[in-house]
N, C-alpha and C positions, 0 to 999 in steps of 0.2 A: 388146278387153275382157279384163281379167286374170282368171285363174281364182281360185277360193277359196284354193287352195294357195299361189299366188303372193302373194295379198293377206295371207295369214297370216304371212308371213315377217317383215315389220317389227313386227307385233304381238307375235310370239313373242320377237323381240329385246328389245322393251321389257319384256316380262314377265320374261325371264331376267335382265335388268339389275336389276329390282326384287327378284327372288328372291335375287340374289347378295348383296344387303345382309344377308340372313339366313344364307345358306349359308356365307359367308366367316367369320363369327364363331361358327360352330356350337360350337366348343370353348370360346369365350370365355364363353358363358353359364354354363358349369360352373366356370370359374375363380373363386376367391375373391379379394376385395380384401385389401390389407394392412390388418389390423385393429389399431388402437391403442387401448388403454384407459388413461385417466388417472384414478387413484383417489386422492382426497385423504384423508389420514389426520390424526390428531391431531399436535400439536407440529410443525406445518408440514412434515410428511413426506408425500411424494407418491410413489406407486408407478406406474411406467410399465411396461406390458407390451404387447408387440406380437406378433401372430401372422403369420408369414410364409407365404403360400400355397405349396403344393407346386410351382407353376409357376416359382417363383424358386429357382435353384440356391443351394446353401449359400455358394459363393464370392462370390455377389453379394447376400448377405443385407444388408438396409439397417440402418443405425445410426440410432436415434431418440433425439434429445436435446431437452432443455428449455432455452430461453433464460432468462437471469437466475436460474437455479437451479444448485445445486452437487450433483455426484454423490456419493452415498454408496456403500456396498459393493454391487456387483452381485449379483443373486440367481441368476445363471446362466441356463441354457436347458434346455428339454425338447423332445423330438421326438415327434410324433404323426401320425396318418393325415392330418389336415387341415393339416399343416405344423408347423414348429418355432415355439416360443414363447420369447421372450426377455424378461427382467425386469431393471429397474434402479430403485433407490431414489434419490430426490432430496430435498434440503431446499430449500424455496422460500419466497418472501415470503408473508406472511399472506394477501395478496390475490392470487389467481391471474390476475386481469384483466391483460391485456397480455403474458402468457407466450405464447411462440410455440413450436410443435413444429417441429423441423427433421428432415427425412428425407433421408438421404444413402446412395445406392447406391455401392458401391466401384467397380463397372465401368460400368454404364449403367442407365438407367431402363427396366425391362422392360414398360412400358405397363400398369402395375397401378394401379388406383384405390386410394384410401385411405379407410377408414371409421374415424373417430375417435369414441370415446365417452368422455365426461367424467362422473365421479361425484363430485359435491361433498360436502363434509362435512355440509352441512345437508339432504342427501337429494335435492337436485336432480340430474337427469341431462340431458345434452345429447348430441346426435349431429351430426356433420358428415361429409358425403360430398364428398371432394375428387377432382378429376380427376388422371390420371397426371402431368400437367405441373406440378402444385402440389407444391413441396418444403417450403414453409413454411405452417403452418396456425396461426392465432391461436386460442387457447382462447376459446370463446364466453362472453359475459358472463352475468350472472344472468338467469334465465328471465323473459320477459315474454310475454303472450299474443300480441302482434303478432309478436315475434321467433320464437316457436315455430311460429306459423301459417306464416310465410314459410319457415322452415327445413324444415318437414315437407311443405309443398307442393312445394318443389324436390326433396326426397327422393322423393316419390311420382311426379313426372314422370320423374325419372332412372330410377327402378326399372322403370316400364312400358316405357320405351324401351330398356332393357337386358334386359328379359325377353322374349327372342325366342320362347319357347314360347307365352306369352300372346298376343303379337302375331299369330303364325301362326294361333292358334285364332280370334281376331277376324277375320282375313282370310278364313278359311274360312266363318265365319258370314255375312260380308258377301256373298260369292259365292253362298251358298245362299239368302240372303234375296232378292237380286235387285233388287226395287224399293225406292225410297227409303222408302216407308211401312213396308214389312216390315223394312227395315234398322233404322229407328228403334225399332220394337217389339221386335225381336230383341236389339239392343244394350241397350235399356232393361232387358229381363229379365235379361240377363247382369250388368248393373251392380247392380241391386237385389239379386240373389242373392249376388254375391261381396262386396257391402258388408255383408251380414248376417253371413256367416261370418268376414269380416275382423274385424269388431267383436267377435264372440264369442270368437275365438281370441286377439285382441290383449289382451282383458280377462281372459284365462285362464278363461273360463267353459266352454270346450270345448277339449280337448287331443287332438290327433291327431299321431302320429309324422310327421316331415317326409319321410323317404325314400319311404314308400308314396304320399304325396300327390304328390310330384314325378313318380313313375313313372306314376301314374294320370292326371296332367295330360298327359303325353306320349301316353298311350293315348287320351285324349279327342281329341287332334289326329289321331291315326291313324284314329279313327272318322269324323271329319268329312271327312278326305281320301278315305277309302273311299267315302263318299257322293258326293263330287264325281266320282269315277272311274266309278261305276256309272251305267248308262243310265236306270235307273228314277228317276222323279220323283214317284212316288205314295207314298213312304214318309212316316212321321211326321216325319222330319227335314225333308223338303222342304215338307210341307203345314203343319207347325206348328213352324217353327224356334225360336220362343220357348220351347217346351217343352224343347228340347235345350240352348239357351243358358242357361236358368235352372237346369236340373239340373246341368250341368257348371260353371256359375258358382259354385254353392255350393262345389264342389271347388277352383276357382281362388282363391276367397277365402282358403282355408287356405294356399295357396301365397304369396299376398301377405302374409299374417300371419306366415309363417315369416321373411320378410325383415324385416318390421317388428320381429319378436322379436329379430333380430340387431342392429338399430339401437337398439332400446330406446325407451321412452316416458318423457318427463320427468315425474317424480312429482308436480310441482306444476301441470302443465298437460296432463294426460292427455286430457281431452275435445278440446281444441284441436288437439293433436298428431294424434290419431286422425282427427278430422274433416278436417283439411287434408291429411293424407297420402292419405286416400281421394279428396279433391277433386283432388289432384295426379295420382293414378292415372287418374282420369276425364278430366282435362284432356289428359294424354298420350294416352289412348286415343282421345278425340274427334279430336285432331290426326292420329293415325294413320289413322282412318277417312276423314278428309277427303283425306289423301294417296292412299288406295286409290280413293276415288271419282274423284279427279282422274286417276289412272292409267287407270281404266276409261273415262272420257270421252276420254282420249287414244287409247286402243286403238280405241274406237268411231269416232273421227274418222279414224284411219288407214284403217280398213276402208271408211268412206264415201268417202274420197278415192280409193280404188282402183277405184271404180265397180263394186263387186261387187253383185249382185242381193241383195235383202233376205233371201231364203232362204239364200243362200250365206254372208252375213254372220252369220246366226244359227248356221250350222254352224261357221263359223270361231271364234266366241266359245265355242261348246261345246267345241271342241278345246282352246282356251286354258284353259278351266275344267278339263278332264281333265288337261292337262299340269300345271297347278298342283297338282291332287290327287296326281299321281305324285311330283312333286318334294317337296312338303310331307310327304306320307306317308312317303317314304323317310327324310327327315331326322328326322321324329318317331319312326319305328321305331328308328332309331339311338339317339335319346335314351332310348327305352323300354328297350332292351337295356342301355345304359350305366347307367341308374339302377337297374334291377333287379339288375344284377351288383354294384352297390355295397352291396346288402343284406348281403353276406357279407364285407365288408371292402374 
């Protein structure tokens, strides 16, 4: 019969593989996409300006061009903390439908996503999030409710799966909740809370600076990781996890709103965009919880097949729980220091 320590080895390997998904791109969460703004002006003039993130060196700065449009005089470039900004004027056909954005890197594609925002002359705004492999992006057509719903649902799913801090917070909540019933209650509280603040911030009814919000989100992960490491199970966090999930959920909603603020809302379809962005976030979050539950069932199955006694299996799971707390807490503490240090430049 194997000991609990021996039985723990395959489970630890499975856990470390899952955590590697988050640890590998720890810096990637902080990197910004290539942001392109297409601003339609009068007399068929279009301003194209693109912000190049600091992670892309100047010698590999991309050139952004519009198909079937003619270049006018360039407006030059400026350098800032968030990267350099380049501008170019174009004269385009009266109808921008069918115009394609071309992105060309001189050396190589640095695996940077592209966020494109289009500001039409009639007041419509559109947003498109493209993967690093996409070098040609068609300008979206005039806004429709179904098109906006589809577009912002995809943006919501993409954001939650790239938001490693939000996912680690949810992972800690799932571990603390324990049972399926408590998981549902806890995640529901988190969902309702962040939906409220997401709507309030997106509609500009409440405004909070982004850097302190991002730093406090990292702090909330450190708090949950600490709870996982501690041996006490009689704290408010363990007894009433919904209280913690709802409280911090209000904060995370402002984090979601900051990203939605960068993307922008279409002026003619704001309710649909806001609703389906939130539904996309929830869809991505539910998918992640299902992955976690599947991983938990796999670990439990591994422990059962090693013929460990029930008490030893519980001990092994507690050790995995604590290991998760240490790894997640360390990563979140790094984020916290990094984000607080950004307050001063």
